[in-house]
N, C-alpha and C positions, 0 to 999 in steps of 0.2 A: 786439719786443725788438731785432731786428737793426738797426733804424734809430735806436735810442736810444743815448745814451751810457751806458756801464756805470760804475756807482759801486762802487769796489773798496776793500776793507779788506785789509791785509797783516798777517799775524800770525806772528811768529817771535821766539823769545827771543834769537837771535843777530843782532847789528846788521849783520854782513856779509851774512847771508842776506837780510835785509830790503833792503839796498842793492842787491843783485843783482836782486831782483824789481822794485824801484823803477826801476832802470835799464831793464829790459826793458819794463815797463809804460809808461815815458815815451815809448817809440818807437811806441806804439799811439795813434793820434790820437783815438779815440772813447772813451777811458778816463780817468776821474778817480779818482785815489787819494785817498780822503776821510779815511783814518786809517791809521796804523801802530801796531801793538800789540806790546809786548814780552812779554806773558804772556796766559794764558787769561782772567783776570778782566777785563783791559782789552778783550779781544775781545768778551766777552759784553756789556759796557757799550756798546761801539761799535755792535754789531748792534742793540741795543735802542734806542739814541738816534738812530742815523744811518740805519738801515734800508738797508744797501747791497744791491746786486744780487749781488755776488760776493765771496767771501772766499778768499784764499790762506792756508791754515791749516797751520802746522807740527804734526806729530804728537807728537814728543818734546819736551815742555816740562815744567819743574818746576812743582809746586803744582797746576796744572790742565792736563792734557794735551789734545791735539787732539780725542780722542774724547769727553772730558768736556765740552769746549766745544760739540761737535756735539750732544751730548745736551741741553745747556742752551739752545742757540739753536733747536733743532728744525728745522723746515722753513722758517724765516724767510729763508734765504739760500742761494744756490748755493755750492758748495764745490769748490775744488781742493786736495787734500791735498799737503803737501810733507813729505818724509820722508827720513831716512837709511834705508838698506835695513832692512826689517822684514818677515819672511816672512808673519806673520799679517796685517799690514795689507795687503800687496800682494795676497795671495790674496783677501781680502775685497773690496778695491777692484775687482779683476778680475771677481769673481762678480757684483757689483752694478753693473758698468759705470760706476764713479765715476772721475772724472779725478784723476790724481795725478802728481806730479813727484818723481823720486828724486834726491836731492842726490849729487854736483853735476850740474846739468843746464845745457844750453846754450840759446841763444835760439830755436833751431829747435824743440827739444822743448817749450819754453815756448809757442811759437806754436801748435803742434799741440794742446796741452791747452786753450789759450784758444779755439781754433776749435771743439773739441768742446763746450766750455761754451756757446758761442753757439748751437750746434745744439740742445743740451738745453734752453736757455732758450726758444728759438724753439718747441719742441714743448711747452713747459710742464711738462717732467719735474720730478718732485720727488725729493729725496734720501731714500732709505729709511733714515732716521736710526737707529732702534733695531736694524734688521737689520745695519747696518754696524758699529755699536758692539758688538753681541753677537759678530759674527763676527771682528772685527779685533783685539779685545783678548784676549791670551792669558789663560787662566784662572789666577787667582792666589788662589783661595779667596774667602771672604766679604769683602764690602766693609767697610772700617773707617769709612767716612763716607758721607753722603748729601748730594748737591748739589741745591739748590733755587734756581731763578731767580725773582727778584721784580723785574720790570722790568729796570733796568740793574744791579741788585745780585745777588750770589750768596751764599746762605746755606750755610755748611758745617756740617752736623749730625753730630756724633760719634755713631756708632751706639749706643754704650753709654748715651747720654743720651736716647734715644728711648723713650718710654713705650709707644706703640702706633701703628699705622698703620690708617687707616680709609678704605675706598673711598667716594668721593663722586662719583656720576655718572661722568664721564670722567676724573676726577682721583683722586688719593689725598691724604690729609691726614696729615702726620706730627705727632704730639704730642711736643714736645721742650722741656723746661725751661719748662713753663707756657705755651707758645705753639703755635699751629697753623700749619703750612706746607703750602701746596697745591702739588702737582706733577702735570703731565700725564703720567701713567704708570698702568699697571694694577697691581692688588694682586698679581697673580701674578708680575709682573716684580720687584716689590719683595721679595716672599717669596723668590724665587730668589736675590736678591742678599744676603740676610741670613743670619746664622749659624743653622742649624736647631737648634742646641743652646741657643740663647738666645731665638729668636723662633718662635712657633707660631701657625698659623691657627686661631683659636678660633671663628670664625664666617665666613660667606661675605664679610662686610664688615670683618672685623677681624683684624689680625696683632698679637699681644701680645708684649712683652718680658717674659719670665717672671720676671725680677728685680723687676718692679714689682707682681707679684701678691701680695696679702695672703691672700686666701682665695677659695673658690667657695661661693656660697650658692644656695638655692632661693628664688624669689620666691613670691608668693601663688598663682601659676598653675603652680607646680612647674617653672618654667623656671630653668635654671642661669644665674647671674650671676657674672661675675668682679669681685671687689672689689679695686681697686688700693690701693697704699699711701697715695695721696693722697685716697682715698674715691671716686674715679670708678668708675662701674659700667658694665661692658660685657657684652653678651649672649654666651652660650656655646651653640653648637649641640651636638647629640648627637655628631656626628663630631668637632667641635672639642674636646669634652670628652675623647673617647678619645685624640686626639692630645696634648692637654695632660697627661692622666694618664700616658700612655706616656712623655712627656718627663720629667716629674717623678719617675717611678719609676726612671729610669736612674741 
């Protein structure tokens, strides 16, 4: 990687911040800036379509912040985070030895971060995506939306419109408004992000939105089945039935 040109994407909602990075990058002979993005949705699209080697990624952006972009692009690209001071982010970046720049930064600091990126790329190091996102974002209660990447597109699923979540091998599938959306995530991670007063693990493979539950029945083998308002049938384990009964009794 050290002998190859680096293909770089710059992501920041502030035009001035993008111009500063563009100026510094222009002074590095083996770098090609292949895209500039003014928001997180553009960044996800650029990574999917252009497959850059490196992304300079602003943390604080409206609509889709840097951590959400990181979650969506996964391990597809090396990242240097750019941030106005944020204690949660900086602590997480330090713990995971991820490169970051604190605004305002000078060209010397930029060069040092770029050198560390080259070293990481040379070693083949991967960004610990989920660990950084979990550690860096301050806890703000349950998520009000789920973001799912579909190639260059990002689907924003309002949590209240999700019927259930199903584990499928290394993915989870969100059933939302009559469609299924696959995401590279564990069911445990999804469960932890959802409101425990609305969503309950009814089976090792299913998390249910209790607002969608019509009733629970026994099948011919005496297994419990959750019948949803739309007629869908989901299995309910013994432990899941206890959790469901406890939640409904509150």
